[in-house]
N, C-alpha and C positions, 0 to 999 in steps of 0.2 A: 161847464167851464165859463169863466167870466168873459165879458166882451174884450178885455185887454188880452187875455190868453188867445181868444179866437183871432184877433187882429195880428198878434205876434206870430202865431202859428202859420197864418196865411202868408205873412211876409217871409218868414224863415223858409217855408216850403217853396215859395216862388224863387227866392235867392238860391236855394239848393238846386233847383231845376236849372236855373240860369248858369250856375257854375258847372253843371254837368252837360252843358250844351255841346261842347267839343267832343266829349266822350260819346254822347248820343249819336252825333253825326258820324263818328268813327265806326260805331257799331252798325249803323245803317249801310255804310259803304256805298252810298249813292248820292246823287244830286237830286233834290226835289224841292218844289215849292213849299211843301209842308216843313221841311227841315231848315229852310232859309229864314223863317220867321221865328217868333217866340211864343207860338201857341202853347207849347209845353209848359212855359212859365205861368201863363194864365190858368191853365188847367191845374197845375200844381198848387197855385195859390188858392183857387176855389176848393180844391181837395183838402188843403190845410185848414181852411175855415170850417169845412164840414167835419173834419177830424176832431177839431176842438169842440164843436157843437155836440158831437155824438159821445165823446169820451167822458167817462165818469171818474177816471183815475189816470195817473201819469203813464202807467204801462200801456193802457189803451191809447192814450194820446200819441205816444211815440210810435207805436205800431201802426195806428191809422195814418199818421202823417207820412211815415216812410212808405207805406203802401200807396198813398196818394201821389207822392213824388214818382215812385216807380211806375205807376199806372199812367201818369202824365207822359213820361218818356215813351212807354209802350204805345200809347194812344197815337202819338205823332209818328213814331217809327213804322207802325203798322199802316197808317195812312200813306206813308211815303213808299214803302217797299214791300207791303203785304207780308210782314214777318214780325214775330215777337221773340226777340233774342233770349236765349237761355241765360245769358249773363245778367239779365235783369230779373227774369221770372224765377230762376233758381233761388237767388238770395231772398226774394220775397217770401218764399216758403219758410226759410229760417227766421226771418224777421217776424212773421205773423205767429209762428209756433212759439217763439220766445216771448213775444209780447202777450199773447193770450194765456200762455202758461203762467206768466208772472201775474197777470190780471186775475186769473183763477185763484192763485194763492192769496192775493190781496183781498179778494172778495169772498174767500172761503167757499168757492162754488165750483168744485171739480166737474159736476154734471154739465155745467154750461160749456166747459172745455170739451167734454165728450160729445156734446151736441155739435159743436163747431167741427170737430174732427170727423164725425159721422157725415155731416152735410158736405164737408169738403171732399171727402171720399166719394160720396154719392154724385156730386157735381162732376168730378173727374170721370167717374164711370159712365155717366150719362153722355158726356161729350165724346168719350171713346166710342161708345155705341153709335152715336150720331155720325162720327167721322167714318166709321166702317160702313154704315148704311148709305151715307151720302158722301162718297169720296170726292175730294176736290173742293168741297164747300166749307169744310172745317179743317184747319191745319193742326199740326202737332202743338204749335204754340198756343192755339185756342184751347186745346185740351188741357195743357199745363196751367194756363191762366185760370181756367175754370176751377181747378182745385184751390188755388189761392183765394179767389173771390168767394168760393164756397165756404172756406174757413172763416173769412171776415163776416159774411152774411149770416152764417150759422151761429156765430158768437152773438150777433145782434138779436136773432130770434127767428122763429119759423116764418112769420109774415114777411120779414125783410128778405129772408132767403128765397122764398117762393116768388115774390114780386121781382127781386133782383135778378134771379136766374131766368125767369120767363120774360122779364123786361127787355133783355137783349134781343130776343126773337120778335117781340112786339114792336120795338123801335126799328128793327131791321125791316120788318114788313111794311111799316108805315112809310119809312124813307124810300124803300124799294118801289112801292106803289107810286109815290110822288115822282120819283125819277123816271119811271117808265111812262107815266101819264104826261108829264111836263116836258121831259127831255128826250123821250123815245130811246132811252139807252138802258143797257143791262146793268143793274146794281153791282153785280160781281166784277164788272170791269172798272168800277169807280171806287168803291169803299169796301175794305176788308171787314171781318167780323169783330176783331178785337176792340175797336172803339165802341161798338154797340154793347159789348160785354161790360166795359168800364162804365158807360152811361147807364146801363141797366142796373148795375150794382149800386151806383149813386142814387138812382131812382128808388130802388128797394130800401136802401139805408134811410133815405129821407122820408119816404111815404108809406113804407110797408105796413105799420100798425094802423095807419089811417085808412088804407085801402082794403086790407085783408085782416081778418081776425082769426088767428090760428094759434092754439096752444097758449 
């Protein structure tokens, strides 16, 4: 996409997040430092710019941008209340399935859609397994979000999916070690896993092919 489209998508995504501020705070049902600012607007704007950079058609652009806005809201809500509301995660499934199905038709590439569906299902299943093995460390919201991010990353490619899904755990480990070493505190008391999932997906989408070569 052109520079103009990238800038416009970033602005529209940021404005959309700003307009959803009151709704976001209502969903969170709590007072928090994270909810009082506009971090979600900045995250949404960055996600919008990334969406336009990645997209090769309008179906992808719309899907990626809406996913970015949704993830920006989830990012902040999870930081504030350690929860990923179904009212955001649920619609993201419909948005991504619709956008990717449309993109598959535009590109005449149904196998790419099947790969996205397969990796989305796999990501969901892996998180279910991890939630069972390590209860209390991953919540139901994390499991549901994994499926959405798996769809997105699976559409982009194997390298993006692997780095994106593993990136959440790598980033969590790095930040956890830093917090334990510097602040002598337990990471689990400070930061939930959802923001790492979003950051990991962004990392995979941006750097996947450059870091890993798969398929």
